[in-house]
C-alpha positions, 0 to 999 in steps of 0.5 A: 500499500502506500502507507503513510503514518505521522506519528508524534515524539512523546517526552517518554523514553522509548521501550527497548527492544532486541538489537536487529538480527544478522542476516541470513546465509542468503545475504547477497555476495557483493559482484565485482566491482565497476568504478564510477565514471573517471570523466564526471565532473568532480569539482567542488561546487557539488552539494556531495563533497567526496572529503566528507567521507571521512566525516564522523556522520559518515559510516561507509568508506570511499567505496560508495564511489565504485559501483556494482553492474548487473545486466547493464544497470549500476547498484551501490557498493556498500557492505553494510547494507543491501539496497536493491534498486539501481542508482543510475540515471534511468532509475533517477529520472523514475524517481523524480517520476514518482515523486510527482505522482506521490505528490498528486496523491497527496494534493500537492503536499509534501507532507501531511504531518502537522509539524511546527510552523518554523522547523528548525532542523528536518532530516530526509531519510534515503533521500534520493535524488533529493527532490523532496528535500529541495522542494521542503528546503524552498517551501522553508526558507529557514530550515536546515534540511539534511538529506542522507543516502547511500549514493551521491546521486543528488545534483550539484546546485541546491538551495543554500540551506540543504545539505546531502550526507552519504550515510547508511540509515541502518548504522549508528546516527551521529546527530545530537539527541533531540536534534530535528523537528521532523524526520521523513522517510519514503520508500525504504521498503525492502531495504530495512532489517529492523523497522523498530530499530530504525524508528528507534533512531528517529525517536532518540533524534527528535525533538519532544513533540517532533514528528516523523512521517513515513510512506512506503508502498505495497508490491500487489496490484488490487482491485475493487472490481476483479477478484485476481487468481492466485496465477495471475500475474499481480499475485505472482508478481508480489509473491516474488517480492514478498518472496525476496523479503523472506530471504533477505530478511528485509520485507516487501510487506512493511505497508500490509495491515498495521505494520507500520502503525505497531513498529511505531508504537512499539518504540514510544511514538504517540498521536499516529495517523495511518493514512491508506492511499490507493494508487492507481496502477523493479526486478532485475536485481532482486529476482536474478540475485536473491531468487536465482532467475535468469534475465530472460525469465525476468524479461518475460515475467515483466512483459507480462505484468505490463500487458495486465497493467496496461489493461483498463479494465482491471482497475488495479491499484496498490496501497501506499 
């Protein structure tokens, strides 16, 4: 679904829970490295500074500048995490399109949480191309906006109140406690091994009364008019992603049921508001590296999925 939750941080101390379980032996092995484009402009005007990789806020090494290549697509190369989506231009263009689709489904609002009128500091986890962070910074020019991501794919020229940091959100955060007025997360499904641990970090770094907003999407297409059979491509499609999540320990079903609400409540958040939004109707790495499919099998499977998605009679939608 696109399940969007906006809870407030209460002043109380969040309950502790067991630490994240280590990845199982099915953890994906790294492919041989493919160095980033050496001809790429590396002058000092970029919002991302390679020198910052040595700073205390960076928990990953300069191997982030090397990418893995798989079936013609490039992926991040961070040993401490497993992010399944590509980070090439094709993917980044798609992320910006998705950003605008999500805005349309949220009545052109960047957020729905009732944040302070003049937030001092805002954190955007998994900022991607940085488009949300930049839009927010333009809307709130007095707010310091920090966007974090595993890949340095953000643009060179950004609003002066925006900073991009290469960081892994599942590692320790180095900002002070009670630091941010608002923490924004979006589309991290399939990437987080322990959601409560992530939410606990956010709770710790939010000011009392601050807000967190997380928007996650379900991979299953549904319909109000048609009951899709178990062997329909929509259900088979979703099953593959759910199976990937089972194998990697990083669920693609976080937006189903009340999973997000329950996880947020478990770490101490209160005043949780959950909205389920229907979206009117990704695979390379996950299906070949986790499920062991051949590339040809993926191509055929995706073609069948696209064919059904184009059928207006299906009236397909997915939860957001």
